[in-house]
Residue frames relative to the residue before (quaternion, step in Angstrom):
aa qw qx qy qz dx dy dz
M 1.0000 0.0000 0.0000 0.0000 0.00 0.00 0.00
K 0.6268 0.5618 -0.3169 0.4371 3.64 1.07 -0.90
K 0.6718 0.5011 -0.2785 0.4691 3.54 1.07 -0.96
N 0.6103 0.5455 -0.3352 0.4665 3.60 1.02 -0.77
L 0.6745 0.5043 -0.2700 0.4666 3.58 0.85 -1.00
Q 0.6647 0.4932 -0.3114 0.4668 3.51 0.90 -0.94
E 0.6571 0.5226 -0.3041 0.4501 3.67 1.07 -0.75
M 0.7017 0.5254 -0.2596 0.4052 3.47 1.00 -0.84
L 0.6834 0.4669 -0.2605 0.4971 3.53 1.26 -0.57
K 0.1836 -0.7468 0.6337 0.0843 3.47 -1.25 0.86
F 0.1850 -0.8521 0.4817 0.0870 3.57 -0.48 1.06
P 0.4889 -0.1309 -0.8624 -0.0084 1.50 -2.13 1.22
C 0.0194 0.8128 -0.5821 -0.0068 3.63 -1.04 0.56
Y 0.5220 -0.5936 0.5163 0.3294 3.53 -1.31 0.37
F 0.0097 -0.7841 0.6194 -0.0383 3.69 -0.94 0.97
T 0.1740 -0.8043 0.5605 0.0931 3.57 -0.74 1.01
Y 0.2353 -0.7401 0.6181 0.1217 3.48 -0.91 0.95
K 0.1630 -0.7247 0.6607 0.1084 3.57 -1.12 0.77
I 0.0549 -0.8102 0.5811 -0.0537 3.55 -0.66 1.12
I 0.0867 -0.7551 0.6484 0.0428 3.63 -1.05 0.88
G 0.1304 0.7788 -0.5977 0.1388 3.50 -0.94 1.17
L 0.7170 -0.4369 0.3454 0.4191 3.36 -1.36 0.08
S 0.5159 -0.6641 0.4651 0.2764 3.46 -1.07 0.88
R 0.3342 0.7176 -0.5522 0.2616 3.66 0.16 1.24
P 0.5678 -0.6217 0.4030 0.3586 3.57 -1.00 0.85
E 0.6841 0.4716 -0.3414 0.4394 3.74 0.85 -0.57
L 0.4789 0.6944 -0.4687 0.2622 3.70 1.03 -0.36
V 0.7107 0.4689 -0.2978 0.4316 3.57 0.77 -1.00
D 0.6062 0.5573 -0.3200 0.4686 3.57 1.10 -0.75
Q 0.6401 0.5002 -0.3123 0.4925 3.59 0.94 -0.82
I 0.6430 0.5117 -0.3339 0.4618 3.69 0.82 -0.81
I 0.6876 0.4992 -0.2776 0.4483 3.49 0.75 -1.11
K 0.6329 0.5599 -0.3023 0.4411 3.57 1.03 -0.89
V 0.6543 0.4973 -0.3037 0.4819 3.55 1.08 -0.99
I 0.6484 0.5176 -0.3165 0.4599 3.63 0.93 -0.96
Q 0.6588 0.5335 -0.3334 0.4126 3.59 0.86 -0.97
L 0.6505 0.5139 -0.3287 0.4525 3.59 1.05 -0.82
C 0.7120 0.4333 -0.2728 0.4805 3.65 0.96 -0.65
I 0.7996 0.0306 0.0423 0.5983 3.60 0.82 -0.98
P 0.2112 -0.8117 0.5276 0.1348 3.66 0.03 1.11
G 0.3572 0.7090 -0.5491 0.2612 3.62 -1.04 0.83
D 0.5490 -0.5777 0.4801 0.3666 3.51 -1.32 -0.09
Y 0.0014 -0.8300 0.5562 -0.0416 3.38 -0.80 1.06
I 0.1281 -0.7922 0.5947 0.0492 3.55 -0.94 0.93
P 0.2243 -0.8106 0.5323 0.0960 3.53 -0.23 1.31
Q 0.3039 -0.6918 0.6109 0.2362 3.55 -1.25 0.58
I 0.0998 -0.8206 0.5627 0.0002 3.55 -0.53 1.13
R 0.0036 0.7467 -0.6649 0.0211 3.59 -1.05 0.93
S 0.3367 -0.7288 0.5657 0.1883 3.42 -1.24 0.73
S 0.5062 -0.6435 0.4683 0.3323 3.52 -1.08 0.52
N 0.7067 -0.5008 0.2784 0.4151 3.61 -1.13 0.45
K 0.7144 0.3875 -0.2334 0.5339 3.57 1.10 -0.72
G 0.4771 -0.7031 0.4148 0.3256 3.57 1.16 -0.21
N 0.4853 0.6976 -0.4171 0.3221 3.54 1.27 0.33
Y 0.7633 0.2415 -0.0956 0.5916 3.54 1.28 -0.58
L 0.2171 -0.7317 0.6218 0.1756 3.37 -1.42 0.50
S 0.2781 -0.7272 0.6092 0.1507 3.50 -1.18 0.67
I 0.0306 -0.8415 0.5392 -0.0150 3.62 -0.47 1.12
S 0.0973 -0.7782 0.6174 0.0613 3.58 -0.77 0.86
I 0.0559 0.7908 -0.6039 0.0826 3.60 -0.72 0.98
T 0.1774 -0.8046 0.5619 0.0736 3.58 -0.95 0.92
I 0.1042 -0.7802 0.6162 0.0252 3.57 -0.91 0.98
C 0.3889 -0.6544 0.5917 0.2654 3.49 -1.44 0.31
A 0.1289 -0.8216 0.5543 0.0340 3.63 -0.26 1.26
K 0.3454 -0.7539 0.5306 0.1752 3.52 -1.06 0.87
N 0.7975 -0.0404 0.0006 0.6019 3.51 1.36 -0.25
F 0.7018 -0.5140 0.2984 0.3928 3.54 -1.23 0.39
S 0.6451 0.5483 -0.3419 0.4078 3.52 1.08 -0.68
Q 0.5656 0.5875 -0.3595 0.4534 3.50 1.24 -0.38
I 0.6325 0.5252 -0.3003 0.4836 3.56 1.10 -0.86
E 0.7137 0.4637 -0.2629 0.4545 3.47 0.86 -0.94
K 0.6318 0.5063 -0.3399 0.4784 3.65 0.98 -0.71
L 0.6552 0.4952 -0.3176 0.4739 3.65 0.85 -0.85
Y 0.6134 0.5443 -0.3407 0.4598 3.57 0.91 -0.80
N 0.6986 0.4579 -0.2743 0.4766 3.59 0.81 -0.97
E 0.6621 0.5061 -0.3145 0.4545 3.67 0.92 -0.77
I 0.6609 0.4705 -0.3065 0.4979 3.67 0.95 -0.80
S 0.6316 0.5378 -0.3553 0.4307 3.60 1.05 -0.61
K 0.6495 0.5551 -0.3270 0.4039 3.55 1.22 -0.53
I 0.5357 0.6206 -0.4262 0.3824 3.59 1.20 -0.27
S 0.5358 -0.7062 0.3877 0.2527 3.44 -0.69 1.20
M 0.7183 0.4392 -0.2942 0.4522 3.70 0.97 -0.48
V 0.5464 0.6165 -0.3777 0.4228 3.49 1.44 -0.25
R 0.2299 -0.7984 0.5511 0.0775 3.58 -0.93 1.10
M 0.7835 -0.0030 0.0227 0.6209 3.60 1.17 -0.64
V 0.0154 -0.7304 0.6799 0.0635 3.50 -1.34 0.57
F 0.1513 0.7743 -0.6061 0.1012 3.50 -0.98 0.91
């Protein structure tokens, strides 16, 4: 799968991460902080709350220069304790 994704993308390209995490006010700030450390820029996340309000769904688009940036950011976002899924 990794190889297929790598072959499909032409860099630089826009890449959107979808993140599901606990509904906490600091979650979005922590995600943006991690992204800023890897790829500085202005980011405007799209945020949706789950039906019961326990989780947030966050979509955020970056401009990646290479595939290793995408992988590194995926791994760093996954390390945030409130994050449950990254795809």
